[in-house]
C-alpha positions, 0 to 999 in steps of 0.5 A: 236681494230676493232670488227670482222664482224657479219655474216650479215656484212660478207655476205654483203661484200662478195656479194659486192666483185668482184669474183676475190677478193673472189677467191684470198682469197680462194686460200690464205686461202687454201695455208696458213690454214690447216683447211681451206684447208681441208674444201675447199677440202671437199666443192669442192670434192677434198677430200671426207667426208669419206676420212676425217672420215678415216683420223680422225679415223686413227689419233685417233687410232694412238694416242693410238698405243704406250702403254708405252706412254701417249696419248695426249688426247687434240689432240685426242679430237681436231681431233673429233672437227675438223671433226665436222666442216665438218657438218658430219652425227651424226653417224660418229661423234658418231663413232669417239667418241666411238673409242676414248673412247674405245681406252682410256679404253683399254689404261687405263685398261692395267695398273694394281693396284687398286690405279693406276693413270691410273685406276683413270683416267678411272673413269673420261673418261666420262667427256673427251668424252663430 
């Protein structure tokens, strides 16, 4: 198996490539890769960083909408990680993490009983938000 490019080697290849080749690569990435298409949208301002922030916020909140269903926490955390790829201001990331932790705490608190499985999960939420 051939080793992947280093960043320096990739930059060298890009600078020696024809503009049409780079354009075709970007179009293909846009067409086939959801994460890449979102990043391209933000880069070319078709979709603003604020739109991405609002969408991430909506997805995190929606994960906790059904109190009878256990939310998929790895999916919620992935929304935050995906948003970080846009290099947003730190306060936007912190806000998403607070929304996550607040919703998780409310979800866990909705279950009663001192020995509840969900109450015990509440004690480990500090590890989930890091």
